[in-house]
C-alpha positions in Angstrom: -5.5 7.5 -13.0 -2.4 5.6 -12.0 -2.0 1.8 -12.1 -2.5 1.4 -8.3 -5.8 3.3 -8.4 -6.9 1.2 -11.4 -6.2 -2.0 -9.6 -8.0 -0.9 -6.5 -11.0 0.2 -8.5 -11.1 -3.0 -10.4 -10.9 -5.0 -7.2 -13.7 -3.1 -5.7 -15.8 -3.6 -8.8 -15.3 -7.3 -8.7 -15.9 -7.9 -5.0 -18.0 -5.1 -3.5 -21.7 -4.6 -3.1 -24.1 -3.9 -6.1 -27.1 -1.8 -5.4 -29.8 0.0 -7.4 -33.0 -1.3 -8.9 -31.6 -1.2 -12.4 -29.6 -4.4 -11.6 -32.9 -6.3 -11.7 -32.9 -5.9 -15.4 -29.4 -7.4 -15.8 -28.9 -9.8 -18.7 -26.8 -13.0 -18.7 -23.4 -11.3 -18.6 -24.6 -8.8 -15.9 -26.0 -11.6 -13.7 -22.6 -13.3 -14.0 -20.8 -10.3 -12.7 -23.4 -9.7 -9.9 -23.3 -13.4 -8.9 -19.6 -13.3 -8.6 -19.7 -10.2 -6.4 -22.3 -11.9 -4.1 -20.1 -14.9 -3.7 -17.1 -12.8 -2.9 -19.1 -10.8 -0.3 -20.3 -14.0 1.3 -16.7 -14.9 2.0 -15.7 -11.5 3.2 -18.7 -11.5 5.6 -18.2 -15.0 6.9 -17.5 -14.7 10.7 -15.4 -17.9 10.5 -13.0 -16.2 8.2 -12.5 -12.9 10.1 -9.2 -11.8 11.6 -5.6 -11.7 10.6 -5.1 -15.3 11.5 -7.6 -16.3 8.8 -6.1 -14.1 6.1 -4.6 -16.9 4.0 -7.7 -19.0 4.2 -10.0 -16.1 3.4 -8.0 -15.1 0.4 -7.9 -18.7 -0.9 -11.6 -18.9 -0.6 -12.1 -15.6 -2.4 -9.9 -16.7 -5.3 -11.9 -20.0 -5.6 -15.1 -18.0 -5.9 -14.1 -15.2 -8.3 -11.3 -16.7 -10.6 -13.8 -18.8 -12.8 -15.3 -15.5 -14.1 -12.0 -14.5 -15.8 -10.5 -15.9 -19.0 -6.9 -15.6 -18.0 -5.7 -17.2 -21.2 -7.4 -14.5 -23.2 -6.2 -11.8 -20.9 -2.6 -13.0 -21.2 -2.8 -13.2 -24.9 -4.1 -9.6 -25.2 -1.7 -8.3 -22.6 1.3 -9.7 -24.6 -0.2 -8.4 -27.9 1.9 -8.9 -31.0 4.5 -10.8 -29.0 2.1 -13.6 -28.2 2.3 -15.3 -31.6 6.1 -15.4 -31.5 6.1 -17.5 -28.3 6.2 -21.3 -28.1 3.3 -23.2 -26.3 5.6 -23.7 -23.3 6.5 -19.9 -23.2 2.8 -19.0 -23.5 2.0 -21.4 -20.6 4.7 -19.9 -18.4 3.6 -16.3 -19.1 0.0 -17.1 -18.5 0.7 -18.7 -15.2 2.9 -15.9 -14.0 0.6 -13.2 -15.2 -2.4 -14.9 -13.6 -0.5 -15.1 -10.2 0.2 -11.4 -10.4 -3.5 -10.6 -10.9 -4.4 -12.9 -8.1 -2.0 -11.4 -5.6 -2.9 -7.9 -6.6 -6.7 -8.4 -6.2 -6.7 -10.7 -3.2 -4.2 -8.6 -1.4 -6.8 -5.7 -1.3 -9.5 -7.7 0.5 -8.7 -6.4 3.9 -9.4 -2.8 2.8 -13.1 -3.3 2.4 -15.1 -0.4 4.1 -18.5 -0.4 2.5 -17.9 0.9 -1.0 -20.7 0.3 -3.4 -21.1 -0.5 -7.1 -24.3 0.5 -9.0 -25.2 -1.5 -12.0 -25.8 0.8 -14.9 -26.5 -1.5 -17.9 -25.0 -3.8 -20.4 -24.6 -4.3 -24.2 -24.3 -7.4 -26.2 -23.2 -8.0 -29.8 -22.9 -11.6 -30.9 -20.4 -13.3 -28.6 -19.1 -10.0 -27.0 -20.7 -8.1 -24.1 -19.9 -5.2 -21.8 -21.3 -4.5 -18.3 -21.3 -0.9 -17.1 -21.1 -0.1 -13.4 -20.4 2.9 -11.2 -18.2 2.7 -8.1 -19.2 5.0 -5.3 -16.7 5.5 -2.5 -17.6 6.4 1.1 -16.6 10.0 0.3 -19.0 10.2 -2.6 -16.4 9.9 -5.4 -17.8 8.1 -8.5 -15.7 5.9 -10.7 -17.0 4.3 -13.9 -16.1 0.7 -14.5 -16.8 -1.5 -17.5 -16.4 -5.2 -17.7 -15.8 -6.7 -21.1 -16.6 -10.3 -21.7 -16.9 -12.8 -24.5 -18.8 -16.1 -24.8 -16.9 -19.3 -25.4 -18.8 -22.6 -25.3 -21.9 -20.9 -23.8 -19.8 -19.4 -20.9 -19.3 -15.6 -20.5 -15.8 -14.7 -19.2 -14.1 -11.4 -18.5 -11.2 -10.5 -20.8 -10.7 -6.9 -19.8 -11.9 -4.2 -17.3 -12.0 -0.5 -18.2 -11.8 2.0 -15.3 -12.5 5.6 -16.2 -11.5 4.8 -19.8 -8.3 3.0 -18.9 -8.0 -0.6 -19.9 -6.4 -3.1 -17.5 -5.1 -5.2 -20.3 -3.7 -2.2 -22.2 -2.1 -0.9 -19.0 -0.2 -4.2 -18.6 0.6 -4.4 -22.3 2.3 -1.0 -22.2 4.5 -2.3 -19.3 5.3 -5.5 -21.1 6.1 -3.8 -24.4 8.4 -1.4 -22.5 10.4 -4.4 -21.1 10.4 -6.3 -24.4 11.6 -3.2 -26.3 14.8 -3.2 -24.1 15.4 -6.9 -23.4 14.4 -10.4 -24.2 11.2 -12.4 -23.5 13.3 -14.4 -20.9 13.9 -11.1 -19.1 10.2 -10.4 -19.0 9.5 -13.9 -17.5 12.2 -13.3 -14.9 10.7 -9.9 -14.0 7.3 -11.6 -13.5 8.9 -14.3 -11.5 10.5 -11.7 -9.2 7.1 -10.0 -8.8 5.5 -13.3 -7.9 8.2 -13.9 -5.3 
């Protein structure tokens, strides 16, 4: 599955409808994922936010609802991998801000493509401060895509640090791209590339 399909599947998994009686048995982490989806759906279905003239406002509202479920600091750290420790606090801050903005624009930019796709809650696993929530995406054509959300608990709060689509990790996908850039150029060049993508 290419990176574009991964992004679309992840987006659908975060925002679109959960169905299936098994979701009634969701644990703490599963309920967090489902609650986030419900909040996103409420924004998408709000009549006051329909239409192209409301696109910016709708996307801002969506981001306000779903962004708290992610740990962008942890995602940035894992995406940069071994290169993270070499960076100064200022560089880490710059990278995290740029990487978060890329994720934001990628996800929110897909909101206008909603056409009734569904997510079925399958189950979840928890081991100490780590948990995973397994779901299945079902498209309108009947295609099924497995999606797993990985979370960890920090100060009693569960937050997503990675999403696995059909065995492909979001964080690992970005890490491969970043390592490719850093293997040929400097960290400053990577930041510049991210800045250009943000622009």
